[in-house]
C-alpha positions as CSV (number, residue, x, y, z in Angstrom):
1,X,7.8,6.8,13.0
2,X,7.2,10.7,13.9
3,X,4.2,9.7,15.8
4,X,3.5,12.0,18.5
5,X,0.2,12.0,21.1
6,X,-2.0,13.8,18.6
7,X,-1.6,11.4,16.0
8,X,-2.2,8.3,18.1
9,X,-5.2,7.1,16.4
10,X,-3.2,7.2,12.9
11,X,-0.8,5.4,14.2
12,X,-3.0,2.5,15.7
13,X,-4.8,2.5,12.5
14,X,-1.9,1.9,10.5
15,X,-0.7,-0.4,12.9
16,X,-3.9,-2.7,12.5
17,X,-3.7,-2.1,8.7
18,X,-0.1,-3.2,8.9
19,X,-0.8,-6.4,11.1
20,X,-3.8,-7.5,8.8
21,X,-1.5,-7.3,5.9
22,X,1.3,-8.9,7.2
23,X,-1.2,-11.7,8.1
24,X,-2.1,-11.9,4.7
25,X,1.2,-12.2,4.0
26,X,2.1,-16.0,2.6
27,X,5.7,-15.5,1.7
28,X,6.5,-13.9,5.6
29,X,4.3,-16.3,7.3
30,X,5.9,-19.4,5.5
31,X,9.6,-17.9,5.6
32,X,9.9,-16.6,9.2
33,X,8.7,-19.7,11.1
34,X,11.2,-21.4,9.0
35,X,13.7,-18.9,10.2
36,X,12.9,-19.1,13.6
37,X,12.5,-22.9,13.8
38,X,16.2,-22.8,12.2
39,X,17.8,-20.3,14.6
40,X,15.9,-22.0,17.7
41,X,17.7,-25.3,16.6
42,X,21.3,-23.6,16.2
43,X,21.0,-22.1,19.6
44,X,19.9,-25.8,21.1
45,X,23.0,-26.8,19.3
46,X,25.3,-24.0,21.0
47,X,23.8,-24.8,24.3
48,X,24.6,-28.5,24.1
49,X,27.8,-28.2,23.3
50,X,28.5,-25.1,26.0
51,X,26.9,-27.7,28.6
52,X,29.4,-30.7,27.8
53,X,32.4,-28.2,27.9
54,X,31.5,-26.9,30.9
55,X,31.5,-30.2,33.0
56,X,35.3,-28.9,34.1
57,X,38.4,-29.2,32.1
58,X,37.6,-31.0,28.8
59,X,40.0,-32.6,26.8
60,X,41.5,-31.5,23.3
61,X,40.2,-34.8,21.8
62,X,37.1,-35.0,23.3
63,X,36.5,-31.0,22.1
64,X,37.3,-32.0,18.9
65,X,35.3,-35.4,18.9
66,X,32.3,-33.1,20.1
67,X,32.6,-30.6,17.7
68,X,33.2,-33.1,14.8
69,X,29.9,-34.7,15.6
70,X,27.9,-31.4,15.5
71,X,29.6,-29.8,12.7
72,X,27.5,-31.1,9.8
73,X,24.1,-30.5,11.6
74,X,25.1,-27.0,12.9
75,X,26.1,-26.4,9.0
76,X,22.6,-27.1,8.1
77,X,21.2,-25.2,10.6
78,X,23.6,-22.1,9.4
79,X,22.5,-23.0,5.8
80,X,18.7,-23.2,6.8
81,X,18.6,-19.9,8.4
82,X,20.8,-17.6,5.9
83,X,18.5,-18.8,3.3
84,X,15.3,-17.9,5.4
85,X,17.1,-14.7,6.9
86,X,17.9,-13.7,2.9
87,X,14.7,-14.4,2.0
88,X,13.0,-12.2,4.8
89,X,15.4,-9.2,3.9
90,X,14.3,-8.9,0.6
91,X,10.5,-9.1,1.5
92,X,11.5,-6.5,3.5
93,X,13.0,-4.4,1.4
94,X,9.8,-5.1,-1.3
95,X,7.5,-3.8,1.3
96,X,9.8,-1.1,1.9
97,X,9.1,0.2,-1.4
98,X,5.6,0.9,-1.0
99,X,4.7,0.2,2.5
100,X,7.1,1.7,4.4
101,X,5.7,1.1,8.1
102,X,4.3,-2.6,7.5
103,X,8.1,-3.1,6.6
104,X,9.4,-1.6,9.9
105,X,6.7,-3.8,12.0
106,X,7.8,-6.8,9.6
107,X,11.6,-5.9,10.6
108,X,10.8,-5.7,14.4
109,X,8.5,-8.8,14.6
110,X,11.7,-10.4,13.2
111,X,14.0,-9.0,15.6
112,X,12.0,-9.6,18.6
113,X,11.3,-13.2,17.8
114,X,14.9,-13.9,17.0
115,X,15.8,-12.3,20.0
116,X,13.4,-14.6,22.2
117,X,13.9,-17.6,20.2
118,X,18.3,-17.4,20.6
119,X,18.9,-14.7,23.3
120,X,22.1,-16.4,24.5
121,X,23.9,-16.9,20.8
122,X,24.6,-14.3,18.0
123,X,23.3,-15.7,15.1
124,X,25.2,-16.8,11.8
């Protein structure tokens, strides 16, 4: 960002403006929660599978059964997350053209929220 101590007031002003603009961004404020919900549910599903498989030696037929029960739900959550993530990426890229500082704040917000929702697994 390139803000030193002598420009802290300018940074704070830009951050305040970016927060207000992000707060008014209907696309961002509907898509980010959708992405986070899909990410959270995907990670919950991964935790459930890990919990089942961590109960000692699990035979291949049981593994296959568990995986097949979760596959459709997992596929839907991956699709939901990817769709929302694509919209968020487009939004950040669009905003980057006319408000690069705001786009940086949006990207940071997305990264931090995703890391909190799903710290243990890599999202698709």
